[in-house]
N, C-alpha and C positions, 0 to 999 in steps of 0.2 A: 258261351256264357256259363260261369260257374254257378251251380245251384246252391242256394242257401241251405245250410244244415240246421235243423231245429231239434232241440231235445225232445224226447218223447214226453207225453203228459206226465208220466210218473217221475221224470227227472227235472221238470221245469222249475226254475228258481224264481220266486216272487221278487218284486222290487224291494219290499221291506227286508227280505232276507239278505239281498245284496248289500243294502245299506248297513245292516247289522254286521255282516262279515267284514265290510270295508272299515267300519269304525273299530272293530276288534283288531283288525290287522294293523291299523294305524297306532293303536294303543300298544300292541305287541312290539312294533318296530320303533316307537318313539323313544328317544333317549330318556333315561331315568331322570335326568336333570329337568327336562321339560315337564314331565308328569309331576315332579315335586313342585315346580313353579306354579302349576295350576292349583295344587293343593294348598299353597301358602299365599295366594293372592290377597286374602282377607287379612288385614292388619290394622292396628290402631296406634295412635301416638303414645309416647311413653307416659304422658300425664294421665291417661286413662288406664287403670289397672287395678289389681288386687289392693284391698285396704284403703282405697281412696274415700274421700268425703265428697258428696254431691251437694251443690248449693240448694238450699231450700227456698221456696217462695217465688221462684222464677223458672221460666222454661230452661231445660237443661240440654245443652248441645252435646251430642255424642257423634263423633266423626271418625273417619279413617279412610282406608283405601281398599278397593276390590277390583275385580275385572270390570273394565268399562261396560256400562249398560246393565250390570248385575243389580238385582234388587237385594237390599240388605234389611234385615229385620232386627230391631233392638227391643229387648224385653227386660223390664225391671219392675218388680212387684206385680201389680195387676195391669201395668201399662205395656202396650206394644206400639212401636212407631216404625215406619218404613221409609227408606230413601233409595234412590237409584244412583249408582256410580256414574259420574260424568265421563266425558271422553278421556280425561286424564286419569280416571280411576278413583277420584275423590268423591266421597259421599258424606252427607251430614243429615242426621235425624235429630229431632228435638222432643224430649219428654215433656209432658205437661208439668206445671209446678208441683213440687213434692213437699210433704210435711217433714219436719225434723224427726229423725228416728235414730235411736241408738241400737236398734236391732239389726244385726248383720244380715245383709241381703245379697242377692246374686244378680249380676248383669250378664245377659246372654246376647251375643251378637251372632247372627246366622246369615250365611250366604253360601249355600252348597254344603258347608260344614259350619260348626259352631265354635265360638270362643267364649269361655266362661270366666268371669272375674268374681271373686268371692270376698266376703267380709267387708262389704261396702256399707257406709253409714250416710246419713243425710243431715246436714247442719249448715255451718257457716264456713266459707272458704275465703282466705285472704292471700293476696300475692305480696311478697315482701322482698324489696330490692334495694340496691344501693352499693356502697363500697365497703370498706373494712369494718366500719362500726355496725353495719347490718350483718356482715359475714361473721363477725366475732362470735365464737361459741362460748358456752358456759365455762368450760375447762381451759387448760393450757393450750396455747397454739403459738408456735414460733417464739418470738421474744415478747409477746403480749402477756400482760398480767391477766389471770383469770378473773371472772366476775366475783363480786363480793359473796362470801359464804358458798363458794362453788361446790365444795364436797357435799354440804348439806342439801344444796339445790339439786344436785344430780341424784343423790340418794332418794329424794322425795319426788322425783319426776316420773312417777308411774301413773300415766293418764292414757289408758287404752282408747279413749274416745277422742283423743287428739291425734291427728295423723300428719306426718311430716313428708314433704317431697322436696328434694334438693336437686336443682339443675346443675349439671357439670359445666365448668368453664370452657367456653368455646366461642369462636368468632366466625362471621360470614359476611360476604360482600352483599348478598341479597337475602331476603327473608327465607328461612328454611322451613320445610314442612314438619320437621320433628327435631327433637333435641335430646342429647344423652342425659340420663338422670339415674338416680339410685332406685327409683320406684318408691311407692308409698310405704311408709313404716308406721306402725303403732308406736306412740310415744312412751319411752322409758329411758333410763339412764344409758343403756347400751346403744339405743338408737341415736340419742342426742350426741353422745360421744363418738359413736361409730362413724357418723358422717360429719361430725363437727357442725351441728345445726345451729343456726342463728339464735343467740341468746335473746336479743330484743324481740324477735318474732315469737319465740317460745313463750316468753313472759307475757306478751300481748295475748297470745292464744290461750294461755292458762287463765288469764283474767276473764276473757270472754266466756270460756267454757264454765268457769266456776259461777259467774254471775248469771248466765243464761241457762245453764244445765243442758246444753245441746252439744253434739259433736262439733269439732272444729278441725278444718283442714288448713294447713299452712304450706305455702309454696315459697321456698327460698330461691331467689335468682340474684346472686350478688357476686361482686368481684372487687377485692380490696385495691385501693390506689387508683381507681378509675374516675374519669371525668363524667359529667352528666351527658355530654354529647354522644358517646358510644351507645347509651341506653335509649336514645331518641330515634324515632323512625324518620325516614325521608319525608313521609307525608306530614309528620308533625312539624318538621322544619319548614316545609312549604306552606303550612297554614299560618305561620307567624311572619308578618310583613318584614320585620326588622332582621329576620334570619333567612328568609327565602332566597335561594340562590347563592348564599354566602358561605355554605358549608362545603368543605372539600370531601366529597363522598368517596369511598374506596372504589377502585376499579378492578374488574375481573382480571385475574392473573397477576395482580400486583401483590407486594408484600403487605401483610396485615399487622396492625398494632392494636392492642386493646384500648387505645386512646382515640382511635379514628371514629368520626361520627358514624352512627348507625350500626357498627359491627356487632355490638353486644345485643342490641335490640333484635337484629336479624336472627341471631343464633340462640338467644336465651330468653327472649320475651315473645316474639312473634309466633314461635311454634306452640306456645301455651294457649293462644287465642283460638277459639272462643270458649275455652273451658269455663264453666260457670263460677264466678267469684262474686263476693259481696263488694269488695273494694281492694285498694292497694295501700301499702305502707312504703315510705321512701326515707332512707337514711343516708344522705350523701351531701357533699359540698366541700369537704376538706380538700380534695384534690383541686377544686376550682379556686382555692385560695392561694395556691403556689404556682410557680412557673411564670406564666403571663396572664394573671387573672384579670377579669373584667366584671367585678361584682354587679354593677348596675345592669348588665346584660343578662345576669343569671335569672332574673325574674322572667324575662322573655324566653329563656331556655326552659324554665319550668313549664311555661305555657305550652311550648312545643312538645315537651315530654308527655305531659298529661293529656293534651288533646290527641296526640298520636296514639297513645295507649287506648284511650276511650274509643277512638274510631276503629281500632283493630278488634275490640270486643263487641262493638255494635250493641251495647247495653245502656246507652245514654251516659250521663255524667255520674258514673259510679263514684263513691267516696274515695278520696285520695288524701291520706294523712301523712305528714312528714315531720322530721326532727330538725330543729334549728341546731346547727353544730355548736359544740361546746367551746369554752375558752381554751386557748392553746397558744404557745409561743411560736407563732408563724414568723414573726419578724423580731420583736424585742425579746431579750432574755436568752439569746443564743449567739454564739460566735459567728456562725454562718447563717444568715437569715434564709428561710425558705420562701418568704414572700418579698416582693420588691419594695414595699413601703409599709409603714406600721399601721395604717388605717384599714388595711385590707379586711381584717376580721369584722369590725363594726359595719363596714360597707356590705359585707356578705350577709350579716345579720339583717340589715335593712332590706336587702334584696329578697331574702327568704321570707321576711315578714310581709313584704308587698305581695308575694305570691298568694297570700290568703284571699286576695280579691278574685282569684280564679274560682268559679262556681264549685260548690260542694267540696271544698278543701279545708284542712285544718292543720295547725302547727303547734307542736309542743316545744317548750324551752328546756334547756339543760344547763344554764349558767350556774345553777346551784348544785349540780351533781358532780362537780369535779374535785378530786382530792390531790391532783398533781398536774400542774400546768405544763409539764414536760411530757405528759402522756396524752397522745391524741385519741386514745381509746378509753374513755371513762368506764370505770368498773361497775357502776351502779346501773346495770342494764335492767334490773327489776323495775326500777322507777320509770325508765324509758318506756318499757312495755306497758306498765300500768297507765301512764299518762296517755299513750296512744289509745289504749283501750277505753279510757274515759271519754275521749272524743267519739269513738264508735258507739259506746253505750248510750251517750246522750243524743247524738245526732241520728243514729241509724236504728237503735233498739229501744227507743221510747223512754229512756231513763232521764226525763226532762229535769228532775230535781237535782241532778248532779252538777257540781262545779267542774267543768272540763278544761278550763283555762286558768292560768295564773293571773294575778292582778295586772292590769295594763292601763296605760294613761288614757284618760277620757277627756279632761278639760282643765284649762289653766285660767285662773282669774286673779287679778291684782287685789290685794287686801291691805291698803295702807302701805307700810314699808315692807310688807311680806307678799308672797305669792301663794295662793291656795291651789293645790293640785287635787283634782278629783280622779279617782281610779274606778274602773269597772272590774267585774269578775273577782270580787273580794270575798265571796262566800259569806257575806253578812258581817264581815269584820270592819 
């Protein structure tokens, strides 16, 4: 039998020493790529970054990814919140409600190492989405005419407390965890023109900023020429009886089109949730007037869109304000009609107006803002933004004395040979 050989007391190695030597050896032998991966496990979505605005007055979600099981600490101002990454690596912490502040602050995320985000303000954040009339910038783009007085508007657009975030155009079969974007930019003419930021969104944000004197964050997620269906979630469709099971959802591995149901929601809206927002703006409907339109069903599609977004944010019935599309020659006044019958536009107007019955929504009209019936992109986006802001200022910011809607029909009463029409929202006229 072979005798065991033991080291002398002077050369005996403790178990702790063996562990330290083993770990060092593994680190020395590990590929550089593996070490780098460990160092970069902590990351955040594109919507959380330098120069952003955090929503005041409500809990603020901060989320991202780290090594599964790792504890992540979020520090902002005097607050600290912690979360543990789940089995997939996702974590989410929530800061307590913040007060509006134009003082630049720093957000620090720590888990082994730290990520620091600077120049962050606290104020009001709005998500702005739709098709080309939401996407349309202040200046020249393609064959579109610029907005009214665009050179003066750009020259005067120096608002460092307004921050802009523009989502890149992309599609997906299923909801994505993140989305490509430009990152948050402080508002000036270079930023607006550099990313061709939405004019309607900017003018809305400018009005809110000037009236409330708080920072404003604007998130643009828009794509010209798109239907409402691609911006709607599968859950939103499933929640509306008339639409449930009737949408041809995209399949994995198949070719994608930006007109397919859910593909833009999955790639350009879902990754933004649950970033803290006050509400959403919507400027769309033109594309649903052409091809094979079904205006009466558009109201139901609005329900699906709004309910799906609200469920994704888990913040209740947040405000949702939208634009009734403007007059345009969809059928009459052109050699080749875009719409199959002449009544499609008034039917769409009725469908959009009916969507006001959805809780906590509001609609502005644009029938008086058109200077060219052959231009589907009205140039007076200043007034579009202002009217949307009036809804928010009255309904969400306590400015109850404002008239936020144009005159609308209230009552009809026969009066001899005449008919007496009564209107509401007349502003005292």
